[in-house]
KOLBA-343510 format. One line per field, with one value per residue (C-alpha): residue number from 1; residue in one letter; x negated, y, z. Coordinates in pm, 1 decimal. Each point is the difference from the previous one (the first is absolute). Layout:
// KOLBA-343510
num	NUM,...
residu	A,...
xx	X,...
yy	Y,...
zz	Z,...
END
This chain:
// KOLBA-343510
num	1,2,3,4,5,6,7,8,9,10,11,12,13,14,15,16,17,18,19,20,21,22,23,24,25,26,27,28,29,30,31,32,33,34,35,36,37,38,39,40,41,42,43,44,45,46,47,48,49,50,51,52,53,54,55,56,57,58,59,60,61,62,63,64,65,66,67,68,69,70,71,72,73,74,75,76,77,78,79,80,81,82,83,84,85,86,87,88,89,90,91,92,93,94,95,96,97,98,99,100,101,102,103,104,105,106,107,108,109,110,111,112,113,114,115,116,117,118,119,120,121,122,123,124,125,126,127,128,129,130,131,132,133,134,135,136,137,138,139,140,141,142,143,144,145,146,147,148,149,150,151,152,153,154,155,156,157,158,159,160,161,162,163,164,165,166,167,168,169,170,171,172,173,174,175,176,177,178,179,180,181,182,183,184,185,186,187,188,189,190,191,192,193,194,195,196,197,198,199,200,201,202,203,204,205,206,207,208,209,210,211,212,213,214,215,216,217,218,219,220,221,222,223,224,225,226,227,228,229,230,231,232,233,234,235,236,237,238,239,240,241,242,243,244,245,246,247,248,249,250,251,252,253
residu	M,P,R,K,C,L,F,C,P,N,P,V,D,S,A,E,H,L,W,S,D,W,I,L,E,D,L,K,P,V,E,P,I,H,I,K,F,G,K,T,F,A,K,W,V,D,D,P,E,V,R,I,K,C,V,C,Q,K,C,N,N,G,W,M,S,A,I,E,S,E,N,K,P,H,M,L,A,M,M,N,D,K,P,T,L,L,L,P,T,Q,Q,K,L,F,T,R,W,A,I,L,K,S,M,I,L,D,G,S,F,P,Q,R,R,P,I,P,F,Y,T,E,C,E,R,T,G,M,K,P,L,S,R,A,L,P,V,N,T,L,T,W,I,G,R,L,E,V,K,A,F,H,A,G,L,T,N,T,F,G,E,I,N,G,I,P,K,A,F,Q,G,C,V,V,T,I,I,V,G,H,L,V,I,Q,V,L,T,M,H,V,L,P,M,F,A,T,N,R,I,R,P,V,D,K,P,G,A,W,D,V,D,L,L,E,I,W,P,V,F,G,E,K,S,W,P,P,R,I,S,F,V,L,K,G,R,T,P,H,H,I,A,H,L,I,N,R,W,K,I,G,E,D,I,T,K
xx	-3.1,-136.1,-96.9,239.5,-95.1,-47.1,252.0,270.4,132.5,-211.5,-287.2,-350.1,-128.5,-244.4,-333.2,2.5,-321.3,-50.2,-167.6,166.9,-214.4,-45.8,-126.8,-235.0,-141.7,-86.3,-137.1,-221.2,-337.2,129.8,-109.8,239.1,-9.0,-150.2,50.2,-216.7,163.8,-238.1,-182.4,234.1,133.8,380.2,48.0,342.0,78.9,-349.3,91.9,155.4,148.1,166.5,332.3,290.5,270.4,287.5,244.0,195.9,-67.1,315.4,-88.8,-366.6,61.5,316.7,38.0,-346.9,-170.2,211.6,-138.2,-345.0,58.4,158.3,-279.8,-294.9,-65.1,-31.3,-167.6,-266.4,-70.3,-54.5,-185.9,-248.7,-37.3,209.0,201.3,358.6,322.0,274.6,349.3,261.6,136.4,-361.9,-63.8,313.4,-105.0,-349.2,143.2,201.8,-312.5,-181.5,277.9,33.5,-373.2,60.3,274.3,-207.5,-277.4,243.2,148.1,-320.6,-124.9,275.9,-233.5,-85.6,314.9,282.0,265.2,-94.5,33.7,197.1,354.4,191.9,229.5,-296.8,-172.9,314.9,100.0,-321.3,160.9,231.5,242.4,-34.9,-379.2,14.8,-301.0,-21.4,109.5,-260.1,-281.8,-287.5,-249.5,-320.2,-270.7,-357.7,-331.4,-308.9,-320.9,-100.8,181.8,106.6,284.0,163.9,320.7,81.2,308.4,12.6,278.2,71.5,241.3,101.0,228.0,294.3,126.5,-214.8,130.0,-304.2,-2.0,324.1,-127.2,-193.8,-203.7,-171.4,-300.6,-151.4,-313.2,-83.6,-300.2,-2.2,-285.8,-27.5,375.7,84.0,344.1,146.5,366.5,151.3,352.2,164.0,277.8,155.7,233.0,354.5,41.5,-242.1,128.1,119.8,-312.7,-260.7,-315.2,-346.1,-237.4,-320.4,-313.3,-358.8,-186.5,-128.8,-21.5,309.2,130.6,-298.3,-66.8,340.2,310.7,343.7,191.2,300.1,235.1,-44.5,-53.5,-60.8,-269.0,-356.0,-319.5,-263.1,-270.3,36.9,-248.8,-251.1,-91.2,-61.4,-361.4,-167.0,-303.6,-85.6,154.4,273.7,376.6,46.8,-142.4,251.4,-18.3,178.0,306.2,-8.2,22.1,232.1,282.9,-177.5,139.8,103.7,-165.4,-160.8,192.6,-209.8,-326.5
yy	-7.1,343.1,221.7,286.6,363.1,136.9,273.8,-143.8,-323.4,7.9,-245.6,113.5,92.8,294.4,14.0,316.3,192.7,24.2,340.3,198.9,105.9,346.3,-129.3,-261.0,282.8,191.8,-298.7,-136.4,68.6,-83.8,-308.4,-196.5,11.0,-311.4,3.5,-233.8,-155.1,-216.0,-235.4,-5.4,250.7,57.2,86.2,124.2,98.8,23.7,103.5,333.1,-124.8,-308.0,-87.5,-164.3,-184.7,56.1,237.8,38.8,242.2,179.5,90.4,55.2,233.9,165.8,124.1,-129.5,213.1,296.1,-38.0,13.2,310.8,168.1,-41.6,40.2,386.0,-2.4,-346.7,97.9,308.6,-196.2,-279.9,264.4,179.0,301.7,142.1,-56.4,113.1,-249.2,103.8,-223.3,-118.7,-81.7,-197.9,-215.3,-46.5,-101.8,-254.3,-151.4,-48.2,-152.6,-235.5,-112.2,-95.8,-174.5,-203.6,-95.1,-117.7,-175.9,-184.4,-91.0,-303.5,-251.8,-280.6,126.3,223.4,-198.4,226.4,362.2,229.7,266.2,-141.1,-8.6,276.9,224.5,-67.4,66.2,299.2,169.3,27.5,294.1,98.1,-75.7,58.3,-120.0,-39.8,-296.8,75.5,-10.0,126.7,224.6,146.5,192.6,154.0,89.1,84.3,-206.7,182.2,-180.3,-104.6,-380.6,-238.1,-263.7,-188.4,-234.2,-141.1,-163.0,-137.8,141.3,-54.6,154.5,-1.8,233.9,28.6,-289.0,-244.1,-135.9,20.9,200.2,151.6,-132.7,238.0,42.5,235.6,115.9,234.8,134.9,226.3,197.0,219.7,225.6,-62.0,-254.4,-139.0,-237.1,-138.7,-190.4,-158.6,-192.7,-248.5,-5.3,-247.5,97.7,109.0,277.7,100.4,339.6,79.4,247.0,-213.4,148.4,-296.7,17.3,-6.1,-43.9,302.2,243.3,360.4,-24.3,337.9,172.4,-272.0,-29.7,208.2,-178.9,59.1,-237.0,58.2,352.6,301.0,309.6,84.8,-178.3,135.1,-246.1,-87.6,-77.5,173.0,-305.2,-253.8,-354.6,-109.4,-323.6,5.0,20.1,-99.3,254.9,-17.1,157.6,-290.8,-118.8,-364.5,129.7,102.3,-316.8,-180.1,229.5,-232.1,-338.7,-281.6,-245.8,-137.5,194.9,-87.7,147.1,-160.5
zz	-10.2,-89.7,290.3,76.1,-13.3,366.0,-81.6,-210.7,-135.7,-321.3,-43.6,46.9,-332.0,81.7,177.1,225.9,55.2,358.2,-82.9,-281.5,-302.6,130.9,326.2,-180.3,-217.2,317.9,187.2,-272.9,166.3,347.1,198.6,227.8,358.1,179.5,373.6,214.2,307.5,194.4,-217.5,-291.9,-245.9,-49.5,-362.5,-134.6,-354.7,-153.5,-375.3,-64.3,-324.6,158.6,-152.7,210.3,-172.5,224.6,-209.9,-315.3,-292.3,74.7,351.2,-73.5,-299.2,147.7,370.7,114.9,-263.8,107.7,355.1,-131.1,-203.4,290.2,222.3,-228.3,46.0,375.5,26.5,-265.0,198.8,325.8,-166.7,-129.6,340.3,-65.8,296.0,-61.7,157.9,4.7,25.9,147.4,-331.4,-114.2,315.6,-74.1,-361.9,120.5,240.0,-266.7,-209.3,313.1,83.5,-365.4,-2.5,345.9,-158.7,-295.5,233.5,216.6,-287.0,-188.0,207.2,-20.3,87.8,331.0,66.4,-179.3,166.9,-34.9,304.9,-175.7,-46.2,-331.7,129.5,98.7,-337.7,-230.7,216.1,-115.5,-358.5,-122.2,97.2,360.9,20.7,363.5,217.4,232.5,348.9,282.8,-245.3,96.4,-242.1,72.9,-233.2,73.7,-170.7,-52.2,-22.6,-318.2,-301.9,4.8,-70.7,228.3,42.8,276.9,171.4,360.9,199.1,349.0,283.7,334.2,295.9,84.8,351.4,106.8,-262.9,-200.1,-383.7,13.1,-307.0,-303.1,-202.1,-339.5,-15.6,-319.7,-25.3,-326.9,-112.5,-327.3,-34.2,312.4,88.5,286.9,34.5,251.2,8.1,280.6,-36.4,277.2,18.6,336.9,187.2,-52.9,362.2,-63.9,-350.5,133.0,203.4,-136.0,-5.9,76.9,11.3,214.3,-214.9,102.8,153.3,-257.7,-96.3,-199.4,101.5,-180.7,-275.5,-143.6,-101.4,33.2,-309.3,58.9,189.1,-141.8,265.7,-197.5,-247.4,36.3,-104.6,-118.3,95.7,375.7,239.6,12.0,-306.5,26.3,-79.4,-116.3,211.2,388.4,332.8,14.7,53.4,-341.9,-183.6,-270.0,147.9,303.4,-216.4,-201.1,325.0,178.1,22.7,-56.7,196.5,-293.9,-308.3,-280.8,-314.9,-271.4,61.5
END
């Protein structure tokens, strides 16, 4: 049986670039990030031109292409280290792009992840006319001092009111150029469905390293006060962000 598109009933007949052509053009001379933990290297998506077969041509060339076009101006500016003011409408557009990439990563490893984290309802809700974002989603952006690329996905979970594993989470960290993006979506037990969930992360300088763009609370001026780095023993090392929520398994090794 042909594999079904992540976003509609059509069969998969298109290989989606994880990075769009305009991002690939900008990333050509950039090396991937390899972070060392202990005695091993944890590697994620290592090829900027990787294609993932998980969508149909209608979705890929239609509403998904529109999301890319809507975000290109402000994303290119931040990728190339230009200070950028993000209005609330731009923050929502940017979050849609980040969640779309998260869903593609989530659905691209059927051997290790036969049931995607994002539900069919959440995936189809991204399309026009609803353009709905998954509930209990948080999105942050930051700056890396050098230009790089990275995409990784990790499972997480946590307790609510003393109940262990009351929420399951999917964390995606993306780096394109100088722009750093992290998305966390949580699925909670039904008894907590109406709660506003603020999970506990690992200690870090998140208030100066990151800007929260979803949910939206007014305009945001990028970059944050402090940038992430690749070298040195510092709380601002990019490895701390990548492992900020890490409890579960790295999916994209």
